[in-house]
C-alpha positions as CSV (number, residue, x, y, z in Angstrom):
1,M,0.0,0.1,0.0
2,T,1.4,3.4,-0.8
3,A,0.3,6.9,-0.1
4,V,1.0,10.1,-1.8
5,F,2.6,12.7,0.5
6,I,3.6,16.0,-0.9
7,G,4.1,14.5,-4.3
8,F,6.1,11.7,-3.0
9,S,4.8,8.1,-2.8
10,L,5.2,6.3,0.7
11,T,5.2,2.8,1.7
12,D,4.1,1.9,5.2
13,L,7.5,1.6,6.3
14,S,8.4,5.2,5.2
15,K,5.2,6.3,7.2
16,H,6.4,4.7,10.3
17,R,9.7,6.3,9.9
18,I,8.3,9.8,9.6
19,L,5.8,9.2,12.5
20,G,8.7,8.0,14.7
21,F,10.7,11.0,13.9
22,M,7.7,13.2,14.7
23,I,7.1,11.4,17.9
24,R,11.0,12.0,18.9
25,T,10.9,15.4,17.9
26,L,7.8,16.3,20.1
27,F,9.3,14.2,22.9
28,I,12.6,16.1,22.9
29,I,11.0,19.5,22.6
30,S,8.6,18.7,25.5
31,L,11.5,17.5,27.6
32,S,13.7,20.6,27.0
33,L,10.8,22.8,27.8
34,G,10.3,20.8,31.1
35,L,13.9,21.2,32.1
36,T,14.0,24.7,31.3
37,S,11.1,25.3,33.5
38,C,12.8,23.6,36.4
39,A,16.1,25.4,35.9
40,A,15.6,27.9,38.9
41,K,17.2,26.0,41.8
42,A,17.2,27.1,45.3
43,P,20.4,29.0,46.3
44,V,21.4,26.7,48.9
45,Q,25.1,27.4,48.8
46,A,24.5,31.2,49.0
47,M,22.3,30.8,51.9
48,A,24.9,28.6,53.7
49,E,27.6,31.1,53.0
50,A,25.5,34.1,54.3
51,R,24.5,32.3,57.4
52,A,28.1,31.3,57.9
53,A,29.0,34.9,57.6
54,V,26.4,36.2,59.6
55,Q,27.1,33.6,62.6
56,S,30.8,34.4,62.6
57,V,30.1,38.2,63.1
58,R,27.5,37.6,65.7
59,P,29.9,37.2,68.7
60,L,31.5,40.6,68.1
61,Y,28.4,42.4,69.0
62,V,27.5,41.2,72.5
63,D,28.3,44.1,74.6
64,E,26.3,47.4,74.7
65,K,29.1,49.6,73.5
66,S,29.5,47.7,70.2
67,K,25.7,47.7,69.6
68,R,25.9,51.5,69.3
69,S,28.7,51.3,66.8
70,L,28.3,52.1,63.0
71,T,29.6,48.5,62.2
72,Y,26.7,47.2,64.3
73,R,24.3,48.8,61.6
74,Y,26.0,46.7,59.1
75,Y,25.6,43.5,61.1
76,Q,21.9,44.4,61.4
77,S,21.5,44.8,57.9
78,A,23.2,41.4,57.3
79,E,20.9,39.7,59.7
80,Q,17.7,41.6,58.2
81,A,18.9,40.6,54.6
82,L,19.4,36.9,55.9
83,L,15.9,36.9,57.1
84,D,14.6,38.4,53.9
85,A,16.4,35.7,51.9
86,S,14.9,32.9,54.1
87,Q,11.4,34.4,53.5
88,A,12.0,34.7,49.9
89,L,13.4,31.0,49.9
90,N,10.0,29.9,51.4
91,E,8.2,31.9,48.7
92,K,10.1,30.1,46.0
93,K,11.5,33.4,44.7
94,Y,15.0,31.9,44.2
95,E,16.6,34.7,42.6
96,L,15.5,37.3,45.2
97,A,16.7,34.8,47.8
98,K,20.2,34.6,46.0
99,Q,20.3,38.3,46.0
100,K,19.6,38.9,49.6
101,A,21.7,36.0,50.6
102,L,24.7,37.6,48.7
103,H,23.9,41.1,50.2
104,A,23.8,39.6,53.7
105,K,27.1,38.0,53.0
106,R,28.6,41.2,51.9
107,Q,27.4,43.1,55.0
108,A,28.6,40.6,57.3
109,R,32.0,40.8,55.9
110,F,32.0,44.5,55.7
111,A,30.9,44.8,59.6
112,A,33.8,42.3,60.5
113,K,36.4,44.1,58.7
114,L,35.5,47.5,60.3
115,K,35.4,45.9,63.8
């Protein structure tokens, strides 16, 4: 049995090859679309580094005199940014969480340098 397809005569074998090619192509396209939608990953590394930076600076601000210093404001800013990053992470706003975590890390390091 032959069929005419765009001026060509196709046998059953050719039809199956074309159908198989179309199915594979659709599968690859749908797979790639599925993978790109899952590309946003939680910023686990950035969050861990920010937490470590803030925790390493925390002992520097235990007395009242240091709490009135300018560098304490950087430490507070780092802690607030870390809280904001955690909230964004819970809301699955991964890019915002990463930005806030990096900000927290920078603020904590700056506070440590000034102390």
